[in-house]
C-alpha positions as a printed Julia matrix, in Angstrom:
426×3 Matrix{Float64}:
 60.73  40.51  126.78
 58.7   42.83  124.13
 60.51  45.93  123.66
 59.47  49.38  121.2
 60.75  49.87  118.17
 60.18  52.03  115.02
 58.69  51.48  112.16
 59.79  53.56  109.02
 58.61  53.6   105.35
 61.17  55.48  103.6
 60.87  58.01  100.41
 59.29  61.09  101.82
 60.91  64.19  101.6
 61.48  66.2   104.95
 60.07  70.01  105.07
 59.25  72.54  107.55
 60.84  73.84  110.97
 62.18  71.63  113.6
 63.28  73.03  116.94
 66.42  71.63  118.66
 66.61  70.49  122.2
 68.97  71.55  124.53
 72.14  70.01  125.02
 72.03  66.71  127.0
 76.09  66.11  127.12
 75.67  69.7   129.09
 72.81  69.4   130.7
 74.08  66.11  132.78
 77.57  67.79  134.35
 75.45  71.26  134.92
 72.55  68.9   136.75
 75.42  67.27  138.97
 76.85  70.49  139.92
 73.86  71.1   141.63
 75.66  69.36  144.62
 78.2   71.99  144.97
 75.55  75.03  145.4
 73.61  76.27  148.36
 70.17  77.22  147.44
 67.75  76.95  144.73
 69.01  75.86  140.76
 66.74  76.49  137.9
 68.14  75.0   134.39
 65.92  75.82  131.51
 65.64  74.08  127.96
 66.74  70.89  129.86
 65.79  67.66  127.13
 62.95  65.02  128.96
 65.06  62.03  127.84
 66.34  58.83  129.77
 69.63  60.21  130.96
 68.26  63.13  132.27
 65.78  60.94  134.04
 68.23  58.78  135.52
 70.74  61.3   136.63
 67.59  62.43  138.32
 66.98  59.34  140.21
 70.62  59.57  141.09
 70.43  62.96  142.37
 67.64  61.86  144.72
 69.11  59.37  146.22
 72.24  61.89  146.99
 69.79  64.14  148.77
 68.71  66.73  145.76
 65.56  67.57  145.05
 64.59  67.75  141.44
 61.07  68.89  140.19
 60.03  69.86  136.99
 58.56  72.96  137.49
 57.39  73.1   133.25
 58.15  71.14  130.48
 61.76  71.7   129.7
 62.79  73.61  133.42
 63.84  71.59  136.0
 64.75  72.8   139.62
 67.38  71.35  141.95
 67.69  71.97  145.73
 70.18  70.33  147.79
 67.74  68.69  151.06
 70.27  66.34  152.4
 73.98  65.91  151.97
 74.62  62.84  154.41
 74.58  60.04  151.15
 77.41  60.22  149.39
 77.4   56.78  147.23
 76.31  56.42  143.91
 74.46  53.34  143.53
 75.36  50.55  140.88
 71.71  50.07  139.63
 71.82  53.68  138.3
 75.02  54.51  137.11
 75.19  51.49  135.23
 72.67  53.17  133.1
 75.07  56.03  131.84
 78.84  57.07  131.96
 77.77  60.52  132.76
 76.82  59.1   136.23
 80.71  60.02  136.91
 80.07  63.47  137.29
 79.15  63.43  140.85
 82.23  62.66  141.62
 83.92  65.72  141.59
 81.24  67.65  143.06
 80.72  64.97  146.31
 84.18  65.27  147.1
 84.68  68.89  146.96
 81.31  69.43  148.94
 80.62  66.32  150.71
 84.48  65.47  151.67
 83.8   61.95  150.47
 82.43  59.91  147.22
 81.66  56.37  146.44
 80.92  55.91  142.83
 80.25  52.54  140.76
 82.23  52.2   138.1
 79.85  53.71  134.99
 78.27  52.13  132.34
 77.0   53.71  129.03
 76.71  52.47  125.65
 78.76  49.7   123.9
 81.38  52.05  121.87
 84.44  50.97  123.12
 87.1   51.65  125.61
 86.37  54.7   127.9
 88.32  54.25  131.16
 87.85  56.69  133.98
 91.86  57.02  135.07
 92.09  60.81  134.14
 89.13  61.45  136.07
 90.67  59.68  138.9
 94.3   61.24  138.12
 92.91  64.33  138.62
 90.78  64.39  142.08
 94.09  62.54  142.97
 96.07  66.1   142.18
 94.03  67.68  143.74
 94.45  66.08  147.13
 92.08  63.33  147.73
 92.67  59.52  148.55
 91.25  56.98  146.39
 90.38  53.07  146.61
 88.38  50.77  144.36
 86.57  48.15  146.72
 84.0   46.31  145.02
 83.69  48.13  141.71
 83.36  51.14  143.14
 85.69  54.45  143.41
 85.79  55.2   146.92
 87.36  58.95  147.34
 87.95  61.21  150.66
 89.56  64.62  151.41
 88.79  66.85  154.19
 89.79  69.78  151.84
 90.75  69.78  148.21
 93.83  72.31  147.3
 94.45  73.82  144.01
 97.11  72.53  141.78
 98.25  71.94  138.06
 97.39  69.18  136.28
 97.18  67.7   132.65
 94.33  65.92  131.36
 95.74  64.27  128.07
 94.92  60.83  127.32
 95.37  58.22  125.02
 92.71  59.93  122.81
 93.01  63.51  123.57
 91.29  65.05  126.37
 88.56  64.02  128.29
 85.23  65.82  128.43
 83.62  64.56  131.59
 87.12  64.39  133.15
 87.73  68.22  132.52
 84.41  68.92  133.84
 84.77  66.68  137.0
 88.21  68.19  137.45
 86.64  71.9   137.25
 83.66  71.05  139.63
 86.11  69.8   142.26
 88.45  72.36  142.05
 85.55  75.36  142.18
 85.41  74.61  146.03
 89.52  73.89  146.54
 91.88  76.0   148.15
 93.6   78.1   145.8
 94.24  77.99  142.09
 94.3   75.14  139.59
 95.41  75.04  136.44
 94.01  72.36  133.97
 96.18  71.56  131.35
 95.26  69.87  127.7
 91.48  70.57  128.96
 88.54  69.34  126.67
 87.65  72.52  124.62
 84.08  71.2   123.73
 81.25  73.69  123.98
 79.23  71.52  126.61
 82.2   72.03  128.76
 81.85  75.93  128.26
 78.19  75.72  129.48
 79.24  74.45  132.7
 82.06  76.73  133.2
 79.68  79.13  132.42
 76.79  77.59  134.64
 79.33  77.5   137.93
 80.28  81.32  137.13
 76.79  82.42  137.6
 76.97  80.45  140.51
 79.97  82.31  142.04
 82.88  80.57  140.7
 86.17  82.25  139.5
 86.56  80.33  135.95
 88.48  81.61  132.8
 89.87  80.19  129.96
 86.85  77.88  129.05
 87.0   76.51  125.3
 90.52  76.35  125.29
 93.08  73.75  126.32
 94.0   76.15  129.66
 91.49  76.38  132.1
 92.2   78.33  135.27
 90.12  78.15  138.41
 90.14  79.54  141.5
 88.61  77.98  144.5
 85.67  79.75  145.91
 84.09  79.26  149.73
 80.85  78.54  148.26
 78.43  78.79  145.21
 74.54  79.8   145.6
 71.97  78.99  143.02
 70.95  80.7   139.91
 68.59  80.38  137.0
 70.7   78.96  133.81
 69.66  77.99  130.25
 71.52  75.26  128.39
 73.0   75.73  125.02
 71.22  73.79  122.13
 72.25  70.57  121.22
 74.82  70.29  118.36
 74.33  66.63  117.83
 70.93  66.64  117.05
 70.91  69.59  115.21
 73.97  67.79  113.08
 71.33  64.7   113.02
 68.45  66.31  111.45
 70.84  68.48  108.94
 71.72  64.9   107.84
 68.09  64.11  107.54
 67.43  66.92  105.16
 70.45  66.29  102.94
 69.48  62.17  103.03
 65.56  63.08  101.87
 66.53  65.78   99.5
 64.55  68.06  101.85
 64.35  71.7   102.9
 64.52  72.08  107.01
 64.38  75.14  109.02
 66.43  73.98  112.71
 65.91  76.43  114.71
 67.67  76.82  118.23
 71.25  75.93  117.0
 74.25  77.14  117.26
 76.35  77.19  114.14
 79.65  78.26  115.35
 79.02  74.85  117.7
 78.79  72.47  114.41
 81.92  74.32  112.18
 83.65  71.28  111.11
 80.45  69.34  110.47
 79.06  72.17  108.34
 82.27  72.32  106.01
 82.05  68.61  105.81
 78.46  68.83  104.75
 79.85  71.76  102.3
 81.57  69.63  100.59
 79.22  66.63  100.35
 76.44  69.21   98.77
 74.5   69.99  101.67
 74.01  73.51  101.75
 73.51  75.09  105.37
 72.21  78.82  105.83
 72.38  80.64  108.73
 68.8   82.72  109.34
 68.05  84.45  112.0
 66.41  81.2   114.43
 68.66  79.03  113.24
 69.53  77.17  109.86
 67.98  76.18  106.72
 69.73  72.95  105.14
 68.84  71.81  101.84
 70.83  69.58   99.44
 72.12  68.47   95.83
 70.75  66.1    94.18
 74.21  64.72   93.64
 76.29  63.97   97.15
 80.26  64.17   96.62
 82.19  61.61   98.59
 84.72  63.26  100.95
 87.3   61.89  103.68
 86.31  62.65  107.58
 88.68  62.18  110.23
 86.68  62.32  114.31
 88.71  64.77  116.71
 88.35  66.45  119.68
 86.04  70.0   119.61
 86.53  72.15  117.35
 87.38  68.77  114.96
 84.57  66.37  113.48
 82.63  65.2   116.35
 82.4   61.31  117.17
 79.01  62.02  117.79
 77.81  62.65  114.44
 80.3   59.73  112.66
 77.63  57.21  112.23
 75.1   59.9   110.88
 77.3   60.83  108.5
 78.37  57.63  107.3
 74.8   57.09  106.57
 74.58  60.07  104.34
 77.74  59.21  102.74
 76.15  55.34  101.46
 74.28  57.42   99.2
 77.3   59.69   97.82
 78.99  59.33   94.31
 81.9   57.64   95.03
 84.19  56.62   97.9
 84.03  58.58  101.13
 86.7   57.36  104.06
 85.89  57.84  108.02
 88.21  57.26  110.52
 87.15  57.64  114.29
 90.14  58.63  116.35
 88.28  59.2   119.37
 86.64  55.96  119.4
 88.3   53.58  116.92
 85.67  50.63  117.84
 82.34  52.68  117.65
 81.28  51.48  114.33
 78.81  48.34  115.36
 76.34  50.33  112.9
 78.39  49.25  109.83
 77.07  45.82  109.9
 73.04  47.27  110.37
 73.53  49.75  107.66
 75.3   46.51  104.96
 72.15  45.06  105.99
 70.11  47.53  104.17
 72.33  47.66  101.16
 75.62  49.96  102.1
 78.53  48.91  100.51
 81.12  49.32  103.2
 84.67  48.08  104.33
 85.93  48.11  108.05
 89.83  48.12  108.56
 90.44  48.98  112.0
 89.29  52.09  113.49
 88.38  53.42  109.17
 85.5   52.62  107.38
 85.26  52.75  103.73
 82.16  53.34  102.31
 81.51  52.96   98.75
 78.5   54.73   97.53
 75.17  52.9    96.09
 72.07  54.5    94.35
 69.51  53.43   97.26
 69.21  51.66  100.31
 66.73  49.05  100.95
 64.45  48.68  104.25
 65.03  45.73  106.64
 65.25  44.25  110.44
 68.28  46.16  111.79
 69.55  46.37  115.74
 70.35  49.74  117.35
 73.41  49.0   119.09
 73.77  52.51  121.0
 72.55  56.04  120.95
 74.3   57.69  117.67
 74.16  54.51  115.76
 70.47  54.44  116.56
 70.04  57.7   114.62
 72.11  56.14  111.9
 69.47  54.07  111.55
 66.54  55.75  111.68
 67.95  58.4   109.3
 68.86  55.2   106.6
 65.3   54.15  107.36
 63.78  57.74  106.34
 65.46  57.28  103.05
 65.01  53.68  102.74
 63.04  52.08   99.48
 60.02  50.13  101.67
 59.78  49.64  105.38
 62.95  49.81  107.54
 62.2   48.47  111.44
 64.76  49.35  114.03
 65.15  47.28  117.23
 66.14  48.21  120.57
 65.54  52.25  120.23
 65.68  52.72  123.75
 68.93  53.53  123.05
 67.62  56.41  121.15
 65.71  57.45  124.39
 68.99  58.36  125.97
 69.76  61.04  123.96
 66.87  62.64  121.45
 63.81  63.85  122.8
 60.91  63.01  121.14
 62.93  62.17  117.78
 60.0   60.23  116.34
 56.93  63.16  117.0
 59.92  65.76  115.16
 60.24  63.94  112.58
 56.63  63.15  111.75
 55.97  66.52  112.04
 58.18  67.84  108.98
 56.88  64.6   106.97
 58.56  61.39  108.26
 56.65  58.3   107.85
 57.8   57.04  111.44
 55.71  55.27  113.74
 56.61  53.96  117.54
 55.34  50.44  118.42
 55.29  50.07  122.33
 56.04  46.3   121.35
 56.96  43.65  119.47
 60.5   44.39  118.91
 63.48  42.53  119.84
């Protein structure tokens, strides 16, 4: 089968303005939360990416009418509450499909959700999601690869959501959504602090929920009888913003980045500062420039507010050109290094030791055919192509379409030589 691919001619300095889309990782659980609501939900700044389209398809199967009313505005209305099954053919496409589990149990007293798929970036078990549902009083079974959950009425409780690699973002989201309609008070200890979790809580509160503590490790949910619809704007995508910051730095460019929350990127911006990248706050967002000499750094990914694992691959591309040896350790997904051999094909000097990669900076990268393995690895390879000498061909860019809205168009608008070929890739 012939697949689309990117062809990139490196060497152009990026200059101009880029507007960041709404956060995919905030949009998906908020879309799922529409299952809980009576009446119309209108969400603005929803990115038109493949994961959003897949969740629209799943929600439609679950009786939620989804309509694009503007380019990035989505209207959701529950029309039919009979179907409670999230089919494998849709769920396998992305892990965030698990977010319908909590809303279905809370609102329809039953959920049958296929075990989720998504990127091949390492083990991401759903045991914490299931623990949360059991603590709230749901009965669970695993039948034919499906999670089957039932509960006549969920009851507020205390729960601890810490796991092997820390707190769980989607697990916290599921617990909050389920607890929003439970009887009594639910206390979630070691809750995820990510901005996307706080955005979901803020949305639910606007719909009539009573949630406090979002953005901290202790979230308190006082159950209410029902939730109503509302109009809500999704937060900016901090990972897309970070990706374009790296693009500016790699190409010795000057990018003005609009619709970005620097308070959501403090650890990342601090790291960039150590490398020699200058990020200045502006009225509309930030301006990014870089020194000609990039300094090596040591970085460890951590849950928010630490350095985000979703920007690990992009930073690695930048550090390939640093003057010295850098070290990246990923404690969230220690196996998330499938981009390493692809960067090596372009002349990078990398050595992996378990969950750590040692990067020996080189003078230049060389264009080559490379293969994307997951969403953020795809972005890292596109970034490498922008700065590499010669032509880079990035295959399997369907991964990129899951989370970046019109990335090639945005790059071309600021001087990147990148072309989408609809077929011919592998």
